[in-house]
N, C-alpha and C positions, 0 to 999 in steps of 0.2 A: 744439638742445635734445635731450636724450636721450629715447628712447622711454618710459622709465619716468617721467621728469618730465612728459612730455606726458600720459601716462595719469593721473598724479596730478592734474594741472591739470584735465583733462577731468572726472575724478571729482568734484573740488571744485565745478566749475561746475554739474555735474548736480545735486548736493545743494542748491546755492543755488537753482537753477531750480525744483527740486521743492518747496522750502520756500516759494518765492514764489508758486506757483500757488494761487489761491484755491480753497477747497472748492467743488466743483461744486454741492453741495446748497444753498449760500447764494444762488445766483443764480436759483433757480426753474426751471432747466432740467435735465432728466434727462441723465446722462452715462454712456456705455458705455466701459469701459476694458478693452481686449482685444487679441488678436493682430490683425495687419494685415488679413488676409483675412476676419476675423470681424466687421468693421465695415462690410461692403459693403451696398449698397442692397437686394440680394435677401434679406437677413436682417432687414430693417427694415420690410418692406411693411405688415404689420398695424399696426404702430405709426404709420406715416405716415397710413394710412387712417383711423385713429381720431383723431389729433391734428392732422393737416394739416401737419405739419412733421417733419423728421428730428430725432432726438435728437443731442446733442453726442456726439462720439466722440474718444477719446484712445487712442493705440496704444502697446503695449509689445512689446519684442522677445522677452522671456521672463518667466517669473514672478518670477525673482530681481530683475530690474529693477523690476517692478511692486511687489514687496514693499518694496524700498528706498524707492521713491517715496512709497508710502502711509505708511510709517513716518515719513517726513520731513514729512508733513502733508497730502499730496494726498488728497482725499476725493471720489471719483466716487460714482455710485449703484450701478451694476451692473458687476461684474468678471467676466472670463472665464478663470479658471485651469483647469488639469486636476486630476483627482481626487487625484493624489499631492501636491498643493500646498495645498489649501484648509485642511487641518488646521493648518499652520503659521500661516496668516492668522488662523484662529479663535483659536488659542492666544495670538496677539499682540494679541487684542482688537479686530480690524479688522472683524469681521462681526456682523450681526444675523440672527436666524432668518428664514427664508422661509416664509410660510404657503402651503403647497402647495395648499390648498383654493381659493386665489384664482387659480390657474393653470388655464386651460381645457384645456391639453394634458397636464396631469399624469396624468389617468386613462389616457392612451394611451402613456405612456412605457414602454418595454420593462421588464418586471418585474425582470429581472436587474440593470438599471442602478439600480434603486431600492435595491439591496442592497449598494452600495459601502460598505465599512466606514467608519463615522463620519459618513456623509452625513446620516442621519436623526437628529433629536433625539427625536422621537416620531412618532406616526402622521400628524400633520398639519403638522409643522414640520421644515425641513431647513436644514443649513448650505450644501448644494451641490445644485443641480439639473442633471442631465446634459443636454447639448445634442447632442453628436456623439461618434463613436468613430472612431479612425484608428490609424495605425501609424508607427513609427520604424524606419528601416533605412538602407541605403546606396543612394543613387541613383548610377548610373554609366552611362557611355557604352559601350554594347555594341559599337559599331563601333570604338572606340579601345582597348578592352581585351577583345578577343574571347576570350582564354583564361578570363576570369572569366565571360563569357556562357555558356561551356560548363560551368563548375563555379563557381557563385557562392560567394564566401567573403569575410568581413569582413577577411581578411588583406590585402586590397588596400590598406588604410590604411597598412600598414607595408612595402609592396613597394618596394624601392629603385628599381625600374624606373620608378615613377611619382613619384619625389621632386619636390616642388614643384608637383604637379598633383593634390594631395589637399586636401580641406577638411573642417572639422568645426565643430560648433556650440559656442558658449561654455558653454551650459547644462550643468550636471553631470548633470541628470536624463536627458539624451540621450547625451552623449559619454562620461562616466565609466562609466555603466552599460553602454553598448555595448562599450567597450574591455574591461571586466571580463568580460562575457559571451563575448567573442571568445577569452578565455583559459580559458574553462571555469569561471569563478568567478562565484558568485551575488553580484551587486552589492548585494543587500539583506541579506546575511548574511556580509560579509567579516570574516575574522579580521584582526588587526593584521599578521600576516605576509602575508596575501593582499593587503591594502591597500598594503603596501610594494611588492609585485610589480606591482600595477596602476599605481602611481606611475611605476615605471620604464618601463612600456609607454606611459604617457601622454607621458613625455619623448620616447620614440621617435616617437610620433605627431606631436608638435610639431616635431621635427626633419625629418619627412617632409612636413609640410603647407605649402601655399602660403598658406593663410589659415585662421584660426579666428575665427569671427565670430558675432554675433547676427543678422546681416542675411541673411535667406533670399534676397533679391533678388540680392545679390552672388554668392551661391553659384549660383543659377539662371543668371545671366548667364555665369558662368565655365564652367558645364557646357555651356550652349548654344553658346558660342564655341569650345569645345574646350580652353580654357586649363586647365580642370579635367577630370579623368577620372572622379573619384569623390568623393562627399561624404556625410557623415552628414546626413540630412534627414528631415523628416516626409513622409508620403505625399502631401500636397497639392503639395509641390514637384515630386515625380516626376510627378504627374498633370498639372500645368501644362505641364511640358516635353513630356510625351508628347502632350498635346493640341495643342501647337505644332509637332508633327512632328519633334521631336528623338529620335534613336535611343537611348532610355534604358531601363534596366531598374531595378527596385526589388528589391534582393536579398532572397531568402528562403532562406538557406543551410540545407542539411540538418542541419548540426551545431548551429545556433543558432536558426533561425527568425527572426522579427521581434519587435520589441517592440510591444505594443498598449497603447492608452490611451483614456481617456474624459475629455472636457473639458466644461465647462458654465458655470453661472452661480452667482455669490455676490452677496450684498447688503451694501453697506457699512454699518457701524454708524451712520454719521451721515447716511444718506440720508433726505431729507425728501420725496422724490418716490416713495413706495412704490407707489402705484397705477400711475403711469407705468412704474415699474421692472418691475412684473409684466407689463404690456402688452409691454414690450420683450423680456422673456424669452419670452413667448408667440410674438412675431413670429419669434424665432430657432428656434422649434419647429414652425412651420407647414409645410404641404405645399410651398409655394413655396420655403421655406428648405431643406427636405429635398432637393428636386430640385436646387437650386443646389449644396448640399454634395456630393451624390453625383456629379453630372455634371461639375462644375467641378473638384472637389478630391479625389475618391475618399474622401470622409469619409461615414460612415453617420450617419443621423439617429437621435436617441434616440426619436423619434416612431415607434413601431412601426406604427401605422396608415398613416402617410405612406410608410414603407418598403414596405408591402404594396401601395400604389397605384402605385409606380414600375414601369416595364416591365422584363422580363427583360434586354432589350438595354441599358437604362440601367445596371442593376446589373452585368451582365457586362463592359461596357466599363470600369466603374470597378473591377473586380476585387473586388466585394463580394458577400457573401451577404445574404439578407434577415434571417437569424437572427444577432443580435448575440452571443448566448451562444456560438454556434459560432465566430464570428469571434474573440472574446476568448480562446477556449480553444486557438486555433492558435498563439499566441505567448506571450511572457513579458509578463505584465501589469505595467505600471509602477506602483509603489507609492512610498510616501514613503521616501527614503533616510535611514537612521539617521545621526546626527551630520552632517547636511547642511551646517551652517555651517562645520564643520571641513573637510569635503571641498571646499567652495567656496574656502576660504582656501588650501588646498594646491594646488588646480588653478590658481588665480590666480598663485601663486608659480611653478608649473611653466611656465606660459605666459610669465612674465616672465623666465625663465631662471634662477630661483633654486633 
């Protein structure tokens, strides 16, 4: 069976499975739909303490998968996208407003995070509530690519020396933007001519890569084993490998810096468990959650009070400042890609060899 036919069959099965899943709101249980590491017990403590049981959790690899699944009929209660994505979900009619007066941690969320464009409907209602802030760059083996340890550069993705030992993420918000930025092109304001140039560079990346995937675990395992030398990742992948004793760096090139982003919570339009949904959001904003995010994954918490209660050592080991505004100003903040659906289509074609 050809790879393209296999892909088409897998896509068809995914759509059927997504359509067959009953809406979570119908069964009386609150459901969290988020990235894998954001459904862990440390982020659910206050919810469990109040209700005596864990919420249901469903995992998505990236927001494009989540968007497709929800448009196919899946209806969780709380979703965990990043700020560049919630606008697309809101425009598709998938969200209901969040009454921030019902969130006990709303008053202590860092003020700059409440100013994300489009997040607030009015003073008391939001489409998006921030939970954490982090970065995207390239995680690499410093011991296996010592020349890049001396001078970090995203050009490692295209280095023929490491052909077959490079990896990237499928999501356009990470890979397409990073490739464009590596060329000195603003990914959020590309001209047609620049987009054509970026497409050629994406083909070069595909030819040099061992794997392009939505699975962060596959990438982490490849880097840990040495099969992969470098990969586009989020900061939590780098932190996990570092905490496991792997000799990895998280590139911060002088010419590009890193990408920064903020992720958080949205509320599905069909949620019938709104009170539980608010408790679930609060659980992810607690001090316990903040310490877990920082020490385990080098992600900062939107809860400014909680960040101030963490020790200097905890923050320094994570490579994080207390000040989220300073953090976000040190890189390129990820925003919504114009013509994203067209970019996704083209990127899928490039990966398929078309």
